C-alpha positions as CSV (number, residue, x, y, z in Angstrom):
1,M,-44.7,23.9,110.3
2,E,-45.1,27.6,110.9
3,I,-47.1,29.6,108.3
4,K,-44.6,32.1,106.9
5,Q,-45.8,32.5,103.3
6,V,-49.2,32.3,101.7
7,A,-49.8,31.8,98.0
8,V,-52.8,33.9,96.7
9,I,-54.3,32.8,93.4
10,G,-57.0,34.4,91.4
11,Q,-57.9,35.7,88.0
12,S,-56.1,38.5,86.1
13,G,-57.7,40.9,83.7
14,V,-61.2,42.3,84.5
15,V,-62.3,41.3,88.0
16,P,-65.4,42.4,89.8
17,Q,-64.7,45.3,92.2
18,H,-66.0,43.4,95.3
19,L,-63.3,40.6,94.6
20,L,-60.6,43.3,94.2
21,N,-61.7,44.8,97.6
22,I,-61.5,41.3,99.2
23,A,-58.1,40.7,97.7
24,Y,-56.8,44.0,98.9
25,E,-57.9,43.3,102.5
26,I,-56.4,39.8,102.4
27,G,-53.1,41.2,101.3
28,K,-53.2,43.8,104.0
29,G,-54.1,41.1,106.6
30,L,-51.2,38.9,105.4
31,A,-48.7,41.8,105.9
32,E,-50.1,42.6,109.4
33,R,-49.4,38.9,110.3
34,K,-45.9,39.2,108.9
35,I,-46.7,36.6,106.2
36,T,-45.0,36.8,102.8
37,L,-47.3,36.9,99.9
38,I,-46.5,34.8,96.8
39,C,-48.7,35.1,93.7
40,G,-48.6,35.0,89.9
41,G,-47.5,38.6,89.9
42,R,-49.9,40.1,87.3
43,D,-52.9,42.3,87.4
44,G,-56.4,41.7,88.8
45,V,-56.6,39.7,92.1
46,M,-52.9,39.4,92.2
47,E,-52.3,43.1,91.9
48,A,-55.0,44.0,94.5
49,T,-53.6,41.6,97.0
50,C,-50.0,42.9,96.4
51,K,-51.2,46.4,96.8
52,G,-52.8,45.6,100.2
53,A,-49.7,43.8,101.4
54,A,-47.3,46.4,100.2
55,E,-49.2,49.3,101.7
56,A,-49.2,47.5,105.0
57,G,-45.4,46.9,104.9
58,G,-45.5,43.3,103.7
59,L,-43.2,41.4,101.3
60,T,-44.7,40.5,97.9
61,I,-43.3,38.0,95.5
62,G,-44.5,37.5,91.9
63,I,-43.8,34.4,89.9
64,L,-44.4,35.6,86.3
65,P,-45.5,33.4,83.4
66,G,-43.2,35.3,80.9
67,L,-39.6,36.4,80.8
68,D,-40.2,40.2,81.0
69,K,-40.2,41.7,84.5
70,V,-42.3,44.5,83.2
71,E,-45.4,42.3,83.0
72,G,-45.4,42.2,86.9
73,N,-47.6,44.5,88.8
74,N,-46.3,47.7,90.5
75,F,-46.6,46.4,94.0
76,L,-44.2,43.4,93.7
77,M,-41.0,43.6,95.7
78,V,-39.5,40.4,94.2
79,V,-40.2,39.6,90.6
80,I,-39.3,36.2,89.2
81,P,-39.8,35.8,85.5
82,T,-40.1,32.2,84.5
83,G,-40.8,32.0,80.7
84,I,-42.9,28.8,81.4
85,G,-46.4,30.3,81.0
86,F,-49.2,28.7,83.0
87,A,-46.8,26.1,84.3
88,R,-45.7,28.7,86.7
89,N,-49.0,27.9,88.6
90,S,-47.2,24.9,89.9
91,I,-44.5,27.0,91.5
92,V,-47.0,29.4,93.0
93,A,-49.2,26.6,94.3
94,S,-46.2,24.8,95.8
95,A,-44.6,27.9,97.4
96,G,-47.3,28.8,99.9
97,D,-47.6,27.1,103.2
98,I,-51.3,27.8,102.7
99,V,-53.1,28.8,99.4
100,I,-55.9,31.3,99.3
101,A,-58.0,31.3,96.1
102,I,-60.1,34.5,95.4
103,G,-62.6,34.3,92.6
104,G,-60.9,33.0,89.5
105,S,-61.0,31.7,86.0
106,F,-59.5,28.6,84.5
107,G,-55.9,29.5,85.5
108,T,-57.2,29.7,89.1
109,L,-58.8,26.3,88.7
110,N,-55.5,24.9,87.4
111,A,-53.6,26.4,90.4
112,L,-56.3,24.9,92.8
113,T,-55.8,21.4,91.4
114,L,-52.0,21.8,91.7
115,A,-52.3,23.0,95.3
116,K,-54.6,20.1,96.1
117,T,-52.3,17.6,94.4
118,N,-49.5,19.0,96.6
119,E,-51.7,18.5,99.7
120,K,-51.9,22.2,100.5
121,T,-54.6,23.6,102.7
122,I,-56.8,25.9,100.6
123,I,-59.0,28.8,101.7
124,G,-61.5,29.6,99.0
125,V,-63.1,33.0,98.8
126,Q,-65.9,33.0,96.2
127,T,-64.0,30.6,94.0
128,W,-64.5,27.3,92.3
129,T,-66.6,24.6,93.9
130,A,-66.6,20.9,93.6
131,T,-68.0,18.5,96.1
132,S,-66.1,15.4,94.8
133,H,-64.5,13.8,91.9
134,N,-63.9,10.0,92.0
135,G,-64.9,10.0,95.6
136,K,-62.3,12.7,96.6
137,N,-63.5,15.9,98.1
138,L,-61.6,19.1,97.4
139,D,-61.8,20.1,101.1
140,I,-61.6,23.8,100.4
141,L,-62.2,25.9,103.5
142,R,-64.9,28.4,102.4
143,A,-65.1,32.1,103.1
144,D,-67.3,34.8,101.6
145,T,-65.4,37.8,103.0
146,A,-61.8,38.8,103.6
147,E,-62.5,38.8,107.4
148,K,-63.7,35.2,107.3
149,A,-60.7,34.1,105.2
150,L,-58.3,35.8,107.6
151,S,-60.1,34.3,110.6
152,L,-59.7,30.8,109.0
153,L,-56.0,31.7,108.5
154,D,-55.6,32.7,112.1
155,S,-57.2,29.4,113.2
156,L,-54.9,27.4,110.9
157,M,-51.9,29.4,112.3
158,S,-53.0,28.5,115.9
159,E,-53.4,24.8,114.9
160,K,-50.0,24.7,113.3
161,Q,-48.3,26.5,116.2
162,A,-50.0,24.1,118.7
163,T,-48.7,21.0,116.8
164,R,-45.1,22.3,116.5
165,Y,-44.1,20.8,119.8
């Protein structure tokens, strides 16, 4: 399977500036790799990632929790209102070929568990940690910077490309 779309998850609202900078750089890096960005479509990490992707010419898709398109950030190109609240995390977590988690609050934790349940590869940038639960490791690939996260993504893209044939 080729990596064509990546789901980025992370908190909305007030987010530390260093995480917003990381999110922006990851969005930009996704666009440079011609990878579609899918996210929850709101502010915070989602908006910063969309801004980076949009400014670099990438495609941004927001899966909104509510029914009003206006709640989406200004850098979304495709806005999908759902009216299903946090249940939309399941759609976001399922839609990406890979999931990147940046920082996060409990909504991010929810999306992480959904991504893991769907057996998605997760790159975590300064996000939730758990070594194991009932003997199961979360197996999140760890990165402290945007550069490291994008390097991990590049490695995964090479692996996926090599196993296509």
